[in-house]
Residue frames as a rotation matrix with the C-alpha (Angstrom) as fourth column:
ALA 1
-0.177 0.825 0.536 -112.34
0.735 -0.251 0.629 -61.50
0.654 0.506 -0.563 -92.29
GLY 2
-0.873 -0.114 -0.475 -113.47
0.420 -0.672 -0.610 -58.18
-0.250 -0.731 0.635 -90.92
SER 3
0.240 0.939 0.244 -116.49
0.969 -0.247 -0.002 -55.96
0.059 0.237 -0.970 -90.72
SER 4
-0.848 -0.531 0.008 -116.57
0.529 -0.847 -0.053 -52.24
0.035 -0.041 0.999 -91.25
GLY 5
0.315 0.926 -0.207 -118.89
0.918 -0.353 -0.182 -49.37
-0.242 -0.133 -0.961 -90.49
ALA 6
-0.461 -0.434 0.774 -118.89
0.666 -0.745 -0.021 -45.87
0.586 0.506 0.633 -91.92
GLU 7
0.417 0.529 -0.740 -119.43
0.846 -0.524 0.102 -42.76
-0.333 -0.668 -0.665 -89.83
GLN 8
0.587 -0.125 -0.800 -119.08
0.022 -0.985 0.170 -39.11
-0.809 -0.118 -0.576 -90.84
GLY 9
0.873 -0.119 -0.472 -117.79
-0.483 -0.342 -0.806 -39.70
-0.065 0.932 -0.356 -94.36
PHE 10
-0.231 -0.968 -0.102 -114.93
-0.968 0.240 -0.077 -42.08
0.099 0.080 -0.992 -93.57
LYS 11
0.889 0.456 -0.042 -114.63
-0.454 0.890 0.046 -45.85
0.058 -0.022 0.998 -93.88
ILE 12
-0.195 -0.924 0.328 -112.01
-0.844 0.329 0.425 -48.47
-0.500 -0.194 -0.844 -93.02
ASN 13
0.806 0.423 -0.414 -111.69
-0.589 0.641 -0.492 -51.20
0.057 0.640 0.766 -95.66
ARG 14
0.571 -0.569 -0.592 -109.55
-0.103 0.666 -0.739 -54.28
0.814 0.483 0.322 -96.18
LEU 15
0.290 -0.451 0.844 -108.54
-0.956 -0.168 0.238 -54.69
0.035 -0.876 -0.480 -92.54
VAL 16
0.592 -0.225 -0.774 -106.21
-0.050 0.948 -0.314 -57.70
0.805 0.225 0.550 -92.36
LEU 17
0.388 -0.456 0.801 -104.61
-0.918 -0.115 0.379 -59.12
-0.081 -0.882 -0.463 -89.22
GLU 18
0.804 -0.153 -0.575 -102.06
-0.065 0.938 -0.340 -61.95
0.591 0.310 0.744 -89.32
PRO 19
0.821 -0.564 -0.093 -99.35
0.271 0.242 0.932 -63.45
-0.503 -0.790 0.351 -87.09
ASP 20
0.799 -0.599 -0.053 -95.88
-0.436 -0.517 -0.737 -62.01
0.414 0.612 -0.674 -87.76
GLY 21
-0.010 -0.894 -0.448 -93.33
-0.182 0.442 -0.878 -64.67
0.983 0.073 -0.167 -86.88
ASP 22
-0.890 -0.455 -0.025 -92.59
-0.046 0.143 -0.989 -64.29
0.453 -0.879 -0.148 -83.18
ALA 23
-0.233 0.805 -0.545 -95.24
0.913 0.374 0.163 -65.21
0.335 -0.460 -0.822 -80.60
GLY 24
0.099 0.389 -0.916 -97.31
0.770 -0.614 -0.177 -62.18
-0.631 -0.687 -0.360 -79.67
ARG 25
-0.657 -0.326 -0.680 -96.49
-0.149 -0.828 0.541 -60.18
-0.739 0.457 0.495 -82.83
TYR 26
0.105 0.762 0.638 -99.20
0.782 0.333 -0.527 -59.42
-0.614 0.555 -0.561 -85.37
ARG 27
-0.936 -0.351 -0.026 -99.09
0.234 -0.675 0.699 -57.47
-0.263 0.648 0.714 -88.61
TYR 28
0.116 0.991 -0.069 -102.07
0.587 -0.125 -0.800 -55.35
-0.801 0.052 -0.597 -89.61
ARG 29
-0.955 -0.295 0.040 -102.97
0.222 -0.617 0.755 -53.45
-0.198 0.729 0.655 -92.74
MET 30
0.035 0.997 -0.070 -105.97
0.774 -0.071 -0.629 -51.43
-0.632 -0.033 -0.774 -93.83
LEU 31
-0.680 -0.092 0.727 -107.25
0.600 -0.641 0.480 -48.71
0.422 0.762 0.491 -96.09
ILE 32
-0.302 0.578 -0.758 -108.83
0.558 -0.538 -0.632 -45.57
-0.773 -0.614 -0.160 -94.60
ILE 33
-0.583 0.194 0.789 -111.16
0.765 -0.196 0.614 -44.00
0.273 0.961 -0.034 -97.16
ARG 34
-0.726 0.424 -0.541 -112.81
-0.105 -0.846 -0.522 -40.60
-0.679 -0.322 0.659 -97.31
GLN 35
-0.465 0.644 0.608 -116.27
0.851 0.515 0.105 -40.92
-0.246 0.566 -0.787 -98.81
GLY 36
0.457 0.881 0.126 -118.34
0.867 -0.409 -0.285 -38.51
-0.199 0.240 -0.950 -100.88
GLY 37
0.933 0.067 -0.353 -117.68
0.033 -0.994 -0.101 -35.17
-0.357 0.083 -0.930 -102.53
LYS 38
0.452 -0.838 0.306 -114.47
0.558 -0.003 -0.830 -33.65
0.696 0.546 0.466 -103.79
PRO 39
0.632 -0.205 -0.747 -112.36
0.698 -0.266 0.665 -32.69
-0.335 -0.942 -0.025 -100.79
ASP 40
0.816 -0.334 0.472 -110.53
0.043 -0.779 -0.626 -29.39
0.576 0.531 -0.621 -101.05
ARG 41
0.085 -0.846 0.527 -108.04
-0.909 -0.282 -0.307 -30.18
0.408 -0.453 -0.793 -98.30
ASP 42
-0.529 -0.414 -0.740 -106.44
-0.150 0.905 -0.399 -33.16
0.835 -0.100 -0.541 -96.59
ALA 43
0.753 0.658 -0.010 -108.23
-0.195 0.238 0.952 -35.04
0.628 -0.715 0.307 -93.84
LEU 44
-0.408 -0.873 0.265 -106.12
-0.525 -0.013 -0.851 -35.00
0.746 -0.487 -0.454 -90.69
GLY 45
0.688 0.638 0.346 -106.55
-0.657 0.343 0.672 -37.60
0.310 -0.689 0.655 -87.99
ALA 46
-0.529 -0.803 0.274 -105.09
-0.847 0.480 -0.229 -40.62
0.052 -0.354 -0.934 -86.28
TYR 47
0.332 0.612 -0.718 -105.88
-0.414 0.778 0.472 -44.28
0.848 0.140 0.511 -85.96
GLU 48
-0.346 -0.394 0.852 -105.87
-0.934 0.232 -0.272 -46.40
-0.091 -0.889 -0.448 -82.86
ILE 49
-0.179 0.204 -0.962 -106.07
-0.297 0.921 0.251 -50.12
0.938 0.331 -0.105 -82.39
VAL 50
0.000 0.241 0.971 -107.85
-0.994 0.106 -0.026 -51.72
-0.110 -0.965 0.239 -79.45
ALA 51
-0.466 -0.262 -0.845 -106.76
-0.422 0.905 -0.048 -55.34
0.778 0.334 -0.532 -79.05
THR 52
0.550 0.615 0.566 -108.98
-0.829 0.320 0.459 -57.74
0.101 -0.721 0.685 -77.10
ILE 53
-0.344 -0.790 -0.508 -106.77
-0.572 0.605 -0.554 -60.35
0.744 0.100 -0.660 -75.47
ASP 54
0.899 0.374 -0.228 -106.97
-0.060 0.620 0.782 -63.33
0.434 -0.690 0.580 -73.16
GLN 55
-0.141 -0.963 0.229 -104.25
-0.510 -0.128 -0.851 -63.02
0.849 -0.236 -0.473 -70.55
HIS 56
-0.957 -0.289 0.017 -103.98
-0.185 0.566 -0.803 -65.85
0.222 -0.772 -0.596 -68.02
GLY 57
-0.626 0.763 -0.163 -107.67
0.767 0.640 0.047 -66.72
0.140 -0.095 -0.986 -68.50
HIS 58
0.007 0.620 -0.785 -108.98
0.562 -0.651 -0.510 -63.16
-0.827 -0.438 -0.353 -68.19
ASP 59
0.343 0.177 0.923 -110.22
0.899 -0.345 -0.268 -60.89
0.271 0.922 -0.277 -70.97
ALA 60
0.060 -0.357 -0.932 -108.47
0.458 -0.820 0.343 -57.55
-0.887 -0.448 0.114 -71.24
SER 61
0.802 0.121 0.585 -107.92
0.591 -0.313 -0.744 -54.84
0.093 0.942 -0.323 -73.82
ILE 62
-0.127 -0.890 -0.437 -104.83
0.619 -0.415 0.667 -52.93
-0.775 -0.186 0.604 -74.86
THR 63
0.905 0.417 -0.083 -104.83
0.223 -0.631 -0.743 -49.74
-0.362 0.654 -0.665 -76.91
PHE 64
-0.226 -0.944 0.241 -102.12
0.808 -0.043 0.588 -48.97
-0.545 0.328 0.772 -79.48
PRO 65
-0.293 -0.952 0.086 -100.59
0.114 -0.124 -0.986 -46.44
0.949 -0.279 0.145 -79.41
PRO 66
-0.241 0.170 -0.956 -100.49
0.931 0.320 -0.178 -46.44
0.276 -0.932 -0.235 -75.60
LYS 67
-0.515 0.044 -0.856 -100.56
0.405 -0.868 -0.288 -42.62
-0.756 -0.495 0.429 -75.50
PRO 68
0.537 0.763 0.360 -103.31
0.721 -0.193 -0.666 -40.82
-0.439 0.617 -0.654 -77.46
GLY 69
0.938 -0.095 -0.333 -101.94
-0.226 -0.897 -0.381 -38.54
-0.262 0.433 -0.863 -80.18
ASP 70
0.128 -0.923 0.363 -98.75
0.190 0.383 0.904 -40.55
-0.973 -0.047 0.225 -80.76
ALA 71
0.055 -0.157 -0.986 -97.23
-0.766 -0.640 0.059 -39.15
-0.640 0.752 -0.155 -83.97
SER 72
-0.878 -0.470 0.091 -96.59
-0.315 0.710 0.630 -42.63
-0.361 0.525 -0.771 -85.39
HIS 73
-0.534 0.755 0.381 -100.34
0.735 0.637 -0.232 -43.18
-0.418 0.157 -0.895 -85.77
ARG 74
0.013 0.520 -0.854 -101.25
-0.130 -0.846 -0.517 -39.82
-0.991 0.118 0.057 -87.33
VAL 75
-0.384 -0.075 0.920 -102.39
0.845 0.373 0.383 -39.67
-0.372 0.925 -0.080 -90.94
ALA 76
-0.107 0.363 -0.926 -103.15
-0.318 -0.895 -0.314 -36.95
-0.942 0.261 0.211 -93.49
PHE 77
-0.766 -0.105 0.635 -104.76
0.486 0.552 0.678 -37.81
-0.422 0.827 -0.372 -96.81
ARG 78
-0.756 0.501 -0.421 -107.02
-0.635 -0.717 0.286 -36.43
-0.158 0.484 0.861 -99.53
HIS 79
0.060 0.805 -0.591 -108.95
-0.854 0.348 0.388 -39.53
0.517 0.481 0.708 -100.70
PHE 80
0.942 0.210 -0.263 -107.48
-0.063 0.877 0.476 -42.62
0.330 -0.432 0.840 -99.00
GLN 81
0.104 -0.923 0.370 -104.51
-0.970 -0.177 -0.169 -43.79
0.222 -0.341 -0.914 -96.93
ARG 82
0.536 -0.077 -0.841 -102.97
0.055 0.997 -0.056 -47.26
0.843 -0.016 0.538 -96.77
VAL 83
0.253 -0.413 0.875 -101.76
-0.945 -0.298 0.133 -48.09
0.206 -0.861 -0.466 -93.29
ASP 84
0.640 -0.058 -0.766 -99.77
0.103 0.995 0.010 -51.04
0.762 -0.085 0.642 -91.99
GLY 85
-0.032 -0.676 0.736 -97.77
-0.865 -0.350 -0.360 -51.90
0.501 -0.648 -0.574 -88.93
VAL 86
-0.255 -0.157 -0.954 -97.09
0.244 0.944 -0.221 -54.39
0.936 -0.289 -0.203 -86.18
ILE 87
0.431 0.318 0.844 -98.48
-0.772 -0.354 0.528 -54.75
0.467 -0.879 0.093 -82.68
THR 88
-0.486 -0.615 -0.621 -96.71
-0.062 0.733 -0.678 -56.72
0.872 -0.291 -0.394 -79.96
LEU 89
0.615 0.783 0.088 -98.66
-0.236 0.076 0.969 -58.23
0.752 -0.617 0.231 -77.08
PRO 90
0.113 -0.541 0.833 -97.39
-0.994 -0.070 0.090 -58.81
0.010 -0.838 -0.546 -73.54
ASP 91
-0.803 -0.465 -0.372 -95.94
-0.448 0.883 -0.138 -62.25
0.392 0.055 -0.918 -72.74
GLY 92
-0.905 0.419 0.070 -98.62
0.288 0.727 -0.624 -64.85
-0.312 -0.545 -0.778 -72.17
ALA 93
-0.225 0.857 -0.463 -101.35
-0.449 -0.513 -0.731 -62.89
-0.865 0.043 0.500 -73.94
ARG 94
-0.647 0.140 0.750 -103.48
0.642 0.631 0.436 -64.44
-0.412 0.763 -0.498 -76.69
LEU 95
-0.857 0.298 -0.421 -105.03
-0.427 -0.868 0.255 -62.11
-0.289 0.398 0.870 -79.24
LYS 96
-0.325 0.835 0.444 -108.77
0.525 0.550 -0.650 -62.58
-0.787 0.022 -0.617 -79.82
SER 97
0.379 0.469 0.798 -109.64
0.919 -0.293 -0.264 -59.60
0.110 0.833 -0.542 -82.04
ILE 98
-0.755 -0.525 -0.393 -108.83
0.555 -0.831 0.045 -55.99
-0.350 -0.185 0.918 -82.84
GLU 99
0.591 0.794 0.144 -110.94
0.771 -0.504 -0.388 -52.91
-0.236 0.340 -0.910 -83.43
VAL 100
-0.636 -0.743 0.211 -109.37
0.771 -0.594 0.231 -50.14
-0.046 0.310 0.950 -85.49
ARG 101
0.502 0.777 -0.381 -110.71
0.738 -0.614 -0.280 -46.61
-0.452 -0.140 -0.881 -85.11
PHE 102
-0.402 -0.509 0.761 -110.08
0.749 -0.661 -0.046 -43.54
0.526 0.552 0.647 -87.26
VAL 103
0.262 0.411 -0.873 -110.27
0.887 -0.459 0.050 -40.54
-0.381 -0.788 -0.485 -84.93
GLN 104
-0.413 -0.301 0.859 -110.58
0.638 -0.769 0.037 -36.92
0.649 0.564 0.510 -86.01
ASP 105
-0.421 0.186 0.888 -110.92
-0.431 -0.902 -0.015 -33.99
0.799 -0.389 0.460 -83.60
GLY 106
-0.810 -0.006 0.586 -111.46
-0.570 0.243 -0.785 -36.41
-0.137 -0.970 -0.200 -80.72
GLN 107
0.246 0.959 0.144 -114.39
-0.793 0.284 -0.539 -38.14
-0.557 0.019 0.830 -82.45
ILE 108
-0.535 -0.318 0.783 -114.41
0.122 0.888 0.444 -41.68
-0.836 0.333 -0.436 -83.84
ARG 109
-0.171 0.420 -0.891 -115.20
-0.846 -0.527 -0.086 -41.25
-0.506 0.739 0.445 -87.54
ALA 110
0.405 0.274 -0.872 -114.88
-0.702 0.704 -0.105 -44.89
0.586 0.655 0.478 -88.68
ARG 111
-0.113 -0.444 0.889 -114.22
-0.847 0.511 0.148 -48.28
-0.520 -0.736 -0.434 -87.18
ALA 112
0.384 0.182 -0.905 -113.62
-0.660 0.740 -0.132 -51.85
0.646 0.648 0.404 -88.30
THR 113
0.341 -0.240 0.909 -112.98
-0.776 0.474 0.417 -55.14
-0.531 -0.847 -0.025 -86.54
ALA 114
0.244 -0.301 -0.922 -111.01
-0.636 0.668 -0.387 -58.27
0.732 0.680 -0.029 -87.36
ALA 115
0.779 -0.012 0.627 -110.48
-0.503 0.585 0.636 -61.56
-0.375 -0.811 0.450 -85.55
VAL 116
-0.300 -0.954 0.011 -107.40
-0.824 0.265 0.502 -63.75
-0.482 0.141 -0.865 -85.65
């Protein structure tokens, strides 16, 4: 289950997070939606995932991709974009939750959270 919030005409829906076989690997999928109006050009942006983990009894967070602007996390779409992928945690880390953010021009335009 996840929650979502809309900011600046974008929304993240259907965020799903599930274990993917090996320990520390999780598969995610979501739908980034542009809301309102009839867009005349594609929305360009990127998504990032902030994972909240427990590592050796301490809370920490890890951002994917590790470097902002990583091409693998860029998206361009007119109305909506389905996104899926896998994150891998460091050894000994236990995933608590993730927050996904859609970022455009350095601003967070939408976010959603999901717990394991």
